[in-house]
C-alpha positions as CSV (number, residue, x, y, z in Angstrom):
1,M,26.8,97.0,182.8
2,R,23.6,96.6,184.6
3,N,22.4,100.0,182.8
4,R,24.0,99.4,179.7
5,T,22.1,95.9,179.1
6,R,19.1,97.2,181.0
7,G,19.7,94.6,183.7
8,R,20.4,91.6,182.1
9,L,24.2,91.2,183.1
10,T,25.3,92.9,186.2
11,C,29.2,92.7,186.8
12,P,30.2,91.5,190.9
13,M,33.8,93.0,191.1
14,V,34.8,94.3,194.5
15,V,37.8,96.9,194.7
16,R,39.7,97.0,198.0
17,A,41.5,100.0,198.5
18,P,43.2,101.6,201.8
19,Y,42.4,105.0,201.9
20,G,42.5,107.8,204.7
21,G,44.7,109.3,207.2
22,G,46.4,108.6,210.5
23,V,49.5,107.1,209.4
24,H,51.9,109.4,208.3
25,A,51.9,108.8,204.8
26,P,52.6,111.3,202.2
27,E,49.8,113.7,201.6
28,H,47.9,112.8,199.0
29,H,48.0,108.9,200.3
30,S,46.2,110.3,203.1
31,E,42.9,111.5,201.8
32,S,39.5,110.9,202.0
33,F,37.6,110.4,198.8
34,E,34.3,108.7,199.6
35,A,32.3,111.8,198.7
36,M,34.0,111.4,195.1
37,L,33.2,107.9,194.3
38,A,30.1,107.9,196.1
39,H,29.0,110.4,193.1
40,A,29.0,107.6,190.2
41,P,25.4,106.0,190.1
42,G,25.4,102.2,191.0
43,L,28.5,102.0,192.4
44,R,28.6,100.7,196.2
45,V,31.3,102.4,198.1
46,V,31.2,100.4,201.6
47,I,33.6,101.5,204.5
48,P,34.6,99.1,207.6
49,S,35.2,100.7,211.2
50,S,36.1,97.3,212.9
51,P,37.4,93.6,212.1
52,A,34.3,91.9,212.4
53,N,32.6,94.8,210.4
54,A,34.9,94.5,207.9
55,Y,34.7,90.8,207.8
56,G,30.5,91.0,207.5
57,L,30.8,94.0,205.2
58,L,33.4,92.2,203.0
59,L,31.6,89.4,202.5
60,A,28.6,90.7,201.5
61,A,30.3,93.1,199.2
62,I,31.7,89.8,197.2
63,R,28.2,88.6,197.1
64,D,26.8,91.1,195.8
65,P,26.1,91.2,192.0
66,D,27.0,95.0,191.3
67,P,30.3,96.4,192.1
68,V,31.8,98.0,195.3
69,V,34.3,99.7,196.4
70,F,36.0,98.3,199.8
71,L,37.6,101.7,201.3
72,E,40.0,100.2,204.6
73,P,40.7,102.8,206.8
74,K,44.5,102.3,207.4
75,R,44.5,103.7,210.8
76,L,42.7,100.8,211.7
77,Y,45.0,98.3,210.8
78,R,46.7,98.0,213.7
79,A,44.6,100.0,215.9
80,S,42.8,97.3,217.8
81,R,42.3,93.4,217.4
82,E,39.2,91.2,218.0
83,T,38.1,88.0,217.6
84,V,36.1,87.6,214.7
85,V,34.5,83.8,214.0
86,D,35.1,83.1,210.3
87,D,31.1,81.4,210.2
88,G,30.0,83.3,206.7
89,T,27.5,85.3,208.4
90,K,27.3,88.3,206.4
91,L,26.6,92.2,207.3
92,P,24.2,93.9,205.9
93,L,25.4,96.4,202.6
94,D,23.0,99.9,202.5
95,S,21.8,99.6,206.3
96,C,23.8,101.7,209.3
97,L,24.6,99.7,212.1
98,V,23.6,101.0,215.3
99,L,26.8,100.9,217.4
100,R,25.2,102.2,220.6
101,E,22.0,103.6,221.5
102,G,21.0,106.8,222.9
103,T,18.3,109.0,224.0
104,D,19.6,112.5,223.5
105,L,22.2,113.1,221.1
106,T,23.0,111.1,217.5
107,L,26.6,110.5,216.3
108,V,26.8,110.2,212.7
109,S,30.2,108.7,211.5
110,W,31.8,105.9,209.7
111,G,35.5,104.4,208.7
112,A,38.5,105.7,211.4
113,S,36.4,108.8,212.7
114,L,34.1,106.2,214.7
115,V,37.2,105.7,217.1
116,E,36.4,109.8,218.2
117,S,32.9,110.0,217.8
118,L,32.7,106.5,220.5
119,A,35.5,108.0,222.8
120,A,33.2,111.4,222.8
121,A,30.1,109.6,223.7
122,D,32.3,107.7,226.8
123,A,33.0,111.7,228.1
124,L,29.3,112.4,227.4
125,A,28.1,109.3,229.3
126,A,30.4,110.0,232.5
127,D,28.5,113.1,232.6
128,G,24.9,111.2,232.7
129,I,24.3,111.7,228.8
130,S,23.2,109.2,226.8
131,A,24.5,109.3,223.0
132,E,23.6,106.8,219.7
133,V,26.6,106.2,218.0
134,L,25.3,104.9,214.4
135,D,28.2,103.6,212.1
136,V,27.1,104.4,208.8
137,A,28.9,101.7,207.1
138,T,27.7,101.5,203.0
139,I,28.3,105.7,202.2
140,K,26.7,104.8,199.0
141,P,23.5,104.0,198.9
142,L,23.1,105.5,202.2
143,D,20.3,105.0,204.5
144,L,19.1,108.0,205.8
145,T,16.2,106.1,207.0
146,T,17.9,104.7,210.0
147,I,19.3,108.4,210.8
148,L,16.2,109.8,210.9
149,E,14.9,107.6,213.1
150,S,17.5,108.2,215.6
151,V,17.2,111.4,215.8
152,G,13.6,111.2,215.4
153,R,14.3,109.9,219.2
154,T,17.2,112.5,220.3
155,G,16.0,115.9,218.1
156,R,19.4,116.4,218.0
157,C,23.3,115.1,215.1
158,V,26.7,115.3,215.0
159,I,28.4,114.2,212.2
160,V,31.9,113.1,212.3
161,H,34.1,112.9,209.1
162,E,37.7,113.1,208.1
163,A,37.0,114.1,204.7
164,P,36.8,118.0,203.9
165,R,34.0,119.9,204.8
166,E,32.5,121.2,201.6
167,V,30.6,118.8,199.3
168,G,31.1,115.7,201.7
169,V,29.1,112.8,202.7
170,G,28.0,114.9,205.9
171,A,26.6,117.4,203.9
172,E,24.5,115.1,202.2
173,I,23.4,113.8,205.5
174,A,22.9,116.8,207.1
175,A,21.0,117.9,203.8
176,G,18.3,114.8,204.1
177,L,18.1,116.0,207.3
178,A,16.8,119.4,206.7
179,D,14.4,118.0,204.2
180,Q,12.7,115.1,205.7
181,G,13.5,115.6,209.3
182,L,13.5,119.4,210.4
183,T,10.9,119.4,212.7
184,S,12.7,116.8,214.5
185,L,15.6,118.7,215.4
186,L,15.6,120.7,218.5
187,A,19.3,122.1,217.1
188,P,21.6,122.9,214.2
189,V,23.1,119.6,212.4
190,T,26.6,119.9,213.2
191,R,29.2,118.7,211.4
192,V,32.8,118.0,212.5
193,T,35.1,116.9,209.4
194,G,38.9,117.7,208.1
195,Y,39.3,120.7,206.4
196,D,39.0,122.5,203.0
197,A,42.8,121.7,202.1
198,V,45.1,119.0,201.0
199,M,46.0,116.4,204.1
200,P,49.3,118.1,205.5
201,L,52.6,116.7,206.0
202,F,52.9,113.9,208.6
203,R,54.2,116.4,211.4
204,T,50.9,118.1,211.3
205,E,48.1,115.6,210.2
206,H,47.2,115.8,213.8
207,R,45.9,118.9,213.3
208,Y,44.0,118.0,210.3
209,L,41.8,115.0,211.4
210,P,38.7,115.5,214.0
211,T,40.2,114.4,217.9
212,P,37.4,113.4,220.6
213,E,38.3,117.2,221.9
214,R,36.4,118.5,218.9
215,V,33.5,116.0,218.5
216,L,32.9,116.8,222.4
217,A,32.9,120.7,221.7
218,A,30.3,120.0,219.0
219,T,28.0,117.8,221.1
220,R,28.2,120.3,224.2
221,S,27.2,122.9,221.5
222,V,24.5,121.2,220.0
223,L,23.3,119.6,223.7
224,E,23.6,123.8,224.9
225,Y,21.3,124.8,222.1
226,A,17.8,126.4,223.5
């Protein structure tokens, strides 16, 4: 609408949609399709990772003049409880959220996969390793600047998402780091993702989704890279 009218009209619409795996739904109801939506020019794609983030990001999406797809990870619906103050304060769209500051490694993730990323960061902290954890939050437009700044400080990056590996948002982030942050990297960018296959039936769903163990193994490999 904005493009067709050369900016005279907008389309302030929010589409909320549950998505992702982890609740033992049939296979096509558990897939992560954020990359497909991110390919639509002008469409914002937002994914919350906690109740507080969902509140602030949804307020921002409602107040945005352009269409927003608000993807809600199903396995987070009942994963935790959090007190959220209904004060009308929104979170910024198009910006990564720094959930944890660190100096040795950057973990980049979004949605439900932040559970595994934060668990890996806790395990690393027990060994004296400081991991910075970024919540991408808005998949499109992507805030590559914050990611570049973080990797500029840490020199290492692991990207975690449950969508398939090929042509995923993680690949776009890795490409951005290669294009604009190559001289900051002390090790290759590593991705921990779902597999390039249909989400399996619920009994084997846990084998598809990234686990804290897979994330931790990837971080240790990046940290050990000479």
